[in-house]
C-alpha positions in Angstrom: 86.1 96.0 58.6 89.4 96.1 56.8 91.0 99.3 55.7 92.7 99.5 52.3 95.0 102.5 51.6 96.4 103.6 48.2 97.9 106.5 46.4 101.3 106.9 48.0 104.5 107.3 46.1 107.7 109.3 45.7 107.3 113.0 45.2 109.6 115.9 45.2 109.3 118.6 47.9 106.5 121.0 47.1 104.6 118.4 45.2 101.2 116.9 45.8 99.6 113.5 46.3 96.1 112.2 46.9 95.7 109.2 49.1 92.6 107.0 49.1 91.1 104.8 51.7 88.4 102.1 51.3 86.5 100.5 54.2 86.0 97.0 53.1 83.7 94.5 54.8 80.6 94.4 56.8 79.7 97.6 58.7 77.0 97.3 61.3 76.1 101.0 61.0 76.0 103.3 58.1 79.5 104.3 57.0 78.4 107.9 57.0 77.9 107.8 60.7 81.6 107.1 61.5 84.3 109.6 62.2 87.2 108.7 60.0 90.9 109.6 60.3 94.2 109.5 58.6 97.3 108.6 60.6 101.0 108.3 59.7 104.1 106.6 61.0 107.6 107.7 60.2 110.5 105.4 60.9 111.3 105.2 64.6 108.2 107.2 65.5 104.8 106.3 66.9 101.7 106.3 64.7 100.2 109.8 64.9 96.8 111.2 64.1 96.9 113.8 61.4 93.4 114.4 60.1 89.8 113.6 61.2 86.5 114.0 59.3 83.3 113.6 61.3 79.8 112.5 60.1 78.7 116.1 59.5 81.8 116.9 57.5 83.7 118.9 60.1 87.4 118.4 60.1 90.5 118.7 62.4 94.1 118.6 61.5 97.4 118.2 63.3 99.4 121.4 63.3 102.1 119.8 61.2 99.8 119.4 58.2 97.2 122.2 58.7 96.8 124.3 55.6 98.5 121.8 53.4 96.4 118.6 53.8 92.7 118.2 53.2 90.5 115.2 54.3 87.3 114.4 52.5 84.9 111.5 52.2 82.5 109.9 49.7 80.1 107.9 51.9 78.3 106.2 49.0 81.5 104.3 48.1 82.7 104.0 51.7 85.8 105.9 50.8 87.7 108.8 52.1 90.7 110.8 50.9 93.7 112.9 51.9 94.8 115.6 49.5 98.4 116.6 50.3 100.0 119.7 49.0 103.3 121.4 49.4 104.8 118.2 50.6 107.9 118.3 52.8 110.6 115.7 53.6 109.2 115.5 57.1 106.0 114.2 55.6 107.8 111.0 54.7 105.9 108.1 56.4 103.6 105.2 55.9 100.0 106.6 55.9 97.1 104.7 57.4 93.4 105.2 57.7 90.9 104.0 60.3 88.0 105.2 62.4 89.1 108.0 64.8 88.9 105.4 67.6 91.1 103.0 65.7 88.6 100.1 66.1 88.6 98.8 62.6 91.4 96.5 61.2 94.5 98.4 60.0 95.5 98.1 56.5 99.1 97.8 55.1 99.3 101.5 54.7 100.7 103.4 51.8 104.2 104.8 51.7 104.8 108.5 51.0 108.4 109.5 50.4 109.6 113.1 50.0 113.3 113.3 49.5 115.3 115.9 51.3 
């Protein structure tokens, strides 16, 4: 399964973006049964987990994005999303999506830039 991210861009501080992720390819199990996650990697940093959505819809967020980012999913289209509000310069990173156990193939990511 190959992940395809989209929706990044340049946005001023305090602005909003919505990222999308498509799981492309053959999935042995129903997509809805997978816990999916968003990750991000800033220059010089390791890739970090920032949001998870489980099959039942429960979610968890990293403290750095809690209250500003919202993860959601549309199982019928094998897609999930990250709504980002009140963006800050420290949110600048390449954003990636995958299963929460990182076992599907990583995509190219989508760049989010928030100038300081």
